[in-house]
C-alpha angles and dihedrals in degrees: 000000000000112000116194088243138049109264129190118259092251094055094045089051091050091046090055092048091052089042093232113180116209089216092064091063120088117203127202130178117214135174116278127231138200129048122358108076125230096347089061103033099045105036130073099240098131111104121210116190122187123192102207101202097050101027096233112157122196125185115188131179112150102128132049091238126079096213097057090042088054093052094049094044091055091049090049091048092052089050091046094051088048088052090048096047103037100029106183091016098058123112093244092048092049090049091048091049091050090053092046093052089049092054097043117111117241119241119256095252096048091048092052090049092048092049089047091052088050090050093052091048090050091052088050092052093046090056093049093056117105117252112221 
């Protein structure tokens, strides 16, 4: 697979797993908008990629330069296709699930159990301390 931009190894591997064909991707460059003045508003640096088989569309304009926007747009497109095809098994969904689990509050019973175990460990450490 030869993408028109240089992608990281991880994204190339993911694209190979999903069998993404670069010929199935339509690329359009449009004028940007937002902060940045003349360089943003009068030059075509916004990249719009469409993957025809899945219908996934990505618009990307984060940097002033077109080349950097193209690279990151292709990476984002591959991640979005992964999310579209695999749903819960995609890398992005797994990362979101991990963050969700980390932020989730413990139940009252599990919190009491954890605190009890900590209290027991602290008692063991107190006993081990040298008495002068």
